[in-house]
N, C-alpha and C positions, 0 to 999 in steps of 0.2 A: 602383691608385688614382692619379688625376691631379689636380693642383691648378693653377688659373690665376687671375689677377687680371683682372677685367672691369669695364667701366663701361657702364651702360645709361642713356642720356641722355633718352629719351622713352618714353611709353607704348607707342608702336609697336615700339620696341626690346624692351621687356618682352614684348609679345605674340609677337614673332618668337622670342625666347629660350624662352619657355614652350612654344610649339608644337613647337619642336625637342626640348625636354626630354621632352615627353609621348610622343614617338615612340621613346624609349629604354626598354629593359626592365631598367634598373638604377637604383640610387639616385643622386640628384643633390642636393647641398645647397649653399646659399649662406650665407656667413658674413659678418658685420660686427660687430666687437667681440665681445660675448658672445651675440649673436643668431644663431640658426640657423634657416633657413627652407627648406622643401622647394621645390626649384626648379620643381616642376611645379604650384605654386600661384601663379596670377597675382595674387590678392589679397595673398598673403603678400609677394611681391616688391614690389608697389606700395606696401606699407606701410613699406618700408625707405627710408632716405635715399639717393635715387638720385644725389645729387651726389657721393657717395663711391665709392671703388674697392671692389668686392665680391670676395670670394674664393669661387671655385666649386670644390667637390670632387666628383668623380664616380668611380664604381666599375665602369666598363666601357668599351667602345669602340663608337662609332657614327660613321661618316664624316660624316654630315649634321650631327650635333651638334658634331663637331670643327670643322667649317667655321664654324658659328655662333660657337663659342668664339673662333676665330681672328679673326672679324669684329669682336667686341667686346673683344678683348684689349687690355690697357694695356701700353705699353712695347714 
């Protein structure tokens, strides 16, 4: 399992993130406070407060997805 902090600032960022997540064959979750959203759900992510840092937990490895995580990583 890996965990990273990301920030998605625009709808286009969300679209890119979800497209990368959908290419993975493992579970990916996004957390904010007590809310847990499936990262493969574009509507779920858009319903979150995108002005905040989000925590992504994923349970596998995919080089393409890792590149997207690095692009949106905070810090």
